[in-house]
N, C-alpha and C positions, 0 to 999 in steps of 0.2 A: 243863183241864190238858192238856199234851202228855206223852205217856209218854217215858220215858227215852231210849229208842232214837231217838224223834224229835228230842230236844233234842240227842242225840249228831250225829245228821246236821245239824241246824242249825249246830251249832258247827263241824263239818267244812267245810260250805260258806262260814262266815264266815271261818275259817282259811284256806281256800283263795283267797279274794277278797285276804287280807292277804298271802299268799305271792305273788301276783302283783304287788301293789303294792311290796312289798320288792324283788322282782327287777327292776321296772321303774325304782325308785330307783337300785339297782346298775349298771345300765346306762348311767346318767347320771353315775355317779360311781365307777368301778371301783376307787378307791383305799379306799373305805369297805367294807372287807371285813366288817364286822359284819353288813351287810345280807345277804350271801350265807349267814352262819352262821344268821341269823334265818329267812330264806327256806327254807332247807334243814331247819331243825328244825321249823317250822311244817308244812313239807311232810311230813315224817314224822308229825307229829301228825295231819294230814288223813287220811293213810292209816290209821293206827291208829284214828282214831275212826269211819271209814266201815267197817272191819272190824267193829268193836265194835257199830255201829248196824244191821248187817245179820245179825249171828249168830244172830238169831230164838230168842232164849233158850238157845242151846248155850253151854255152859260146859266143852267138852272141852279137852285140852292144847293143841291148835292154836289155839282161839279165845282161850286164856289167854296162853301164852308169846309168841306172834308179835306181836300188837297191841300188849300191854304193854311189850314189849321196844322196839318202835318208838316208843311213846310217851314211854318213858324216855329213849331215844336222841334224840328230838326236842327234849325239855326241856333236855337236856344242852347241844344245839348253841344253842338259845335263850340258856342260860346263857353260853356260851362268846361268843355275839354281844353279850350285855349287858356282858361283860366288855372286849370290844374297842370297844364304844361309849365306855366311860368312858376307856379308855386303848388307844390304838392299838396299843402294844406289850405288852399284858398276856399273862401265862403262861396258856396255855389248858389246862395238865395239871390243875388243879382240877377243870375241867369234865368231862374224861375220866374221872378218878379217881372222882368221885361219881356219875356217870351209868354208868360201868362196873361199880361196887360195886353199885349199885341194881339193874342188870339181872341181874347174877350171883346175888344174893340172891333176887331174886324168881322167876328160873325154876328155881333150885335147889328152892325151896319147891313149886312146881307139879310138878316132876319126882318130887317125894317124895311126893307125893300131897295136900299140905296146901294145897289151893287157897285156903282162908279166910287163912291166914297169907301166902300169896303175894300175895294183893289188898292185905291190910294193909300188906306191904313195897312193893308197887306206889305205894299213896298216900302211904306215908312218904317214899319217893324222890321223889315228885312234889312233895310239901310242901317237902323241903329243897330242891329246884332251883327252884322258884318263890321261896322265900324268899331264896335266894342271888341270884336275878336282881334282887329288890327291893332287897336290900342294895347292889348295884352302883349303882343308879340314887339310892339315899339318899346313898351315898359320893360321888356325882358332882353333888349337888344345888346346888353353887355355880355350875355352869355356867348352866343355866337353872331357876332354883328351883322355881316352881309346876309345871310339866310333870314335872319330874324327881321331884318328891316325890309327884305323882299317880300316876306310873307305880309308885314304890316301894309305895304304898298298895295299888293294885291288885294288884299281885304277892303283897302280903302277905295281902290278903283270899283271893285264889286258894290260897296256901299253907295258910292256916286251914281252907278248905273240905275240901282233901285230908286235912288231920289230922283232921277231924272224921269223915270217912269211915272211916278207919283205926281212930279210937277206938271208933266205934260197932260195928263188927265184933269189936273186942278186948273191950269190955265184955260184948256178948251172948255172948261165947265160940265164936264161928262161925270154927273152925279149918280146917274142910273145908266146901266149898261145892259144890252140883251144879246152881246156877244163879246168873246174875248178881245181884249184892246189890241190894236195892231196899228203901230207907228214906229217911228225911227229909234224911240227910246226903248221899246220892247226888243227891237232886233239887236241894238247895242247891248242891251242887259242879257240878251241870250248868248252873245257870242262873249261876252267878257266873262260870264259865269262859266262857260264852257272852258274857256283858256284859263281863267282864274282858279277855278275848282281842281283842274289838272295840275297847274303850277304849284298851288297851295299844297296838294296833296303830296306831290314828290319832294317839296321842300321838307315839308313835316316828317315824312319818312326819313329823308336825309338827317333831318336835325335829331330825330329819334335813335337813328343807329349812331350818330356821333355822341350823343349823350350816353347810349349804352356802352359803347367804347370807352368813354371817359370815365364811366362808372367802375368798370372793370378794372381800368388801370389804377383808380383811386384805392379799390378795394385790394389790389395787389401790392400797394404802397402804404396801407394802413394797417395798424394793429387792431383787430377786431373787437378786442376788449376794451380798450382805453380811447380809441378813435384817434390817437396821435400817429406820427409815422412810425414805420417799422424799421429794423435794421437795414434792409434792402434798399428803403428808400433814402434813408440817411447817407449811405455810400453812394448812391445815384447823384445826391446833390452835391456832396463833396467827396471827391475819391481820396483814398488814403495817401496817394502821392501828392496830392496837391499842396502847395506851399500857402500856409495860413499865418502869414507873419502879423501879430497882434491880435489874432482871433480868439477870444474867450470860449472856453469849452467848460461845461459843467458836467460831472457825472454823479448821479444820486443813486443811492441803493436804500430800499426801506429797511429798517433796523428790526431784527428778529423775525423776518418774514417766514422763514421755516416753521418756527415756533407758532405763528399765527396761522398757518395752513394745518399744523398738527393739532393745535388746541381747538380752534374754530372750525375748521373743514375750509377746502378750497374754495368754495363759495363765498365764504366770508374774506377769504384771502383776495379774491376778484374784487370784491366791493371795496377795499382798502385800496388796490391798485387803481381803481376808477377815481376816488376820492382824490388820490395823489395827482393823477392825470388833470383832473378838474382844477385843481389848486394850481398846478403849472400853467394851464390855459388861462386861468383868471389873471393870475400875477405878471406873466410876461406880455410881450409887445407882440404886435401881429407879424412883424419881421423876423423874430426869434423862430429858431427850428427846435421843436421837440419830437424825441423819437424814443421808443422802447426798444431796447436793444437786446432785451432777452430777460425771463424771469421778472425779478423785482428791479432792474436795473434800467434806468432812464439816461439819455444824454441830453444836453441842451446847449444849443449852439448860440452865442449872444453877438451878433454883428454890430460893429460900432460901438462897443462898451470897453473902456479900459480895464484894467484889473480891480480897481477899488469899486468900480460901478458895478462890475459881475459879481464881486464878493457880496455887496449890498443886495444884489438881487437874489443870490443864493441864500444869503440870511432870512430875507423876505419870505421866501419859498418855504423854507426850513419852519420858520415861526408861524407862518400861516398854516402848514399841515399840522403841527402840533396843537394849534389852536381849535382844531376840530374836535379833539379830545375823543378820538375813536378808542373805544376800550377794547384791549386784546388780551387781556387776562384777568384772573380772579383777585389780584391784589392792587387794583387800580392802575396798571399800566396802560399807556396809552400808546397808539402808533407814532413812530417817529421817523425821520430820514437822515441820513449822514450824506455829506457832499464833499466833492473834490473839484478843485479849480486850478486849471491851467490856461496861460495864454501864450500864443504861439511866439517863438523867438525868431530872428532873422533867419529866412529861407527854410525854417522848420516845417516838416510836412505834417499833415492832418494826423496821420498815423503816431506819429511822434507825440504831438499835443495830447491826443487822445490816451495814450499810454501813460503819460506824466499825470494827466487828470485822475485817470483810473488808480494810480500809485497814492495821490493825495486822497483819494476816497478812502483807501484801505488803511491808510494812516489815520483817518478820522475814526474809522471802525476800532482801530487798535486803541485809540486815545479814549474810548469810552462811548462812542457812537453820539448821535444826535447833535452834530456840529459840523463846520465847514472848515476844511483845511486847503490851503494853498501850497500848489507846487512852486518850486523855486523857477526863475524865469531862467530859460536855458537858450544859447546862442547856437545855432548850427551853422557851420561855416559853408 
């Protein structure tokens, strides 16, 4: 069996490798700030473990307060990174509060001469921070269930091992220590920390790469200006040759959009497009498909709606956009939209329905704009 000091050194080297890996990941994705917090936190843990591994049995104030404070600060940063991993806009004050409180309580106990109580508080603080890290992954388990739940379990096991260290000292009544504690709980904690940190690091990096791949895929399928699907994504979801009997398809085109760009500039034209995309997202259901297929043209797929319900949805969108009263000229003109609606006939392909919806759209344009026109139902043998 390795002695505890050797295990601490082993954990430190394992953690150092993880730190480097996280920093390399961050260099390729600077917007993923959770990687910086995680790398910084584990870096502090490495320094703390190295100091604890080379103390050679000494347990004076310097070898108590300094590495223990770094250890708690490191775990607090890891907790902050876990919060940011689950939610990029997460509040980091809970990590600062828990970590700061644990450091103050631990150092105060050591300064008062109660090294055993200080060690107990250290382990309790680490246990709480590890548990909170696991809780963040558990709360985000719907993202990528198996690795997220596995990380939550590893953090929970590490938390329990720290609690075991605190419990053993408390049960034995060791309120003052002259040497580092040595018991079964410390050995289990060291082994679980070595295995846990290695596993957590590998899973976290796997999650990061999976998230990056998903982000690139989403970017390739999303219109960068409006945030809705692009033409490629639309035809990936519904192929042109797919049979879409009964499916409602809406084609929208912003009225006088060229004049908006010519009079007010392309920047204002972009704003109008964004406003219309917002109206679509607000008025439609989660299962509806919204795509910008080029310029000022948008396509909306309405699964499960009949012809009349789809017409009402189109009218609601048209009126909602006009209600924004977006000025586009000097004579009180406002931005409006025209729409064409077609529903799939028997065995009709998506390409055919889309073409008939587009014909209905241009019929609305010729009829004076700012209206919804319906294509006649066509049955394809």
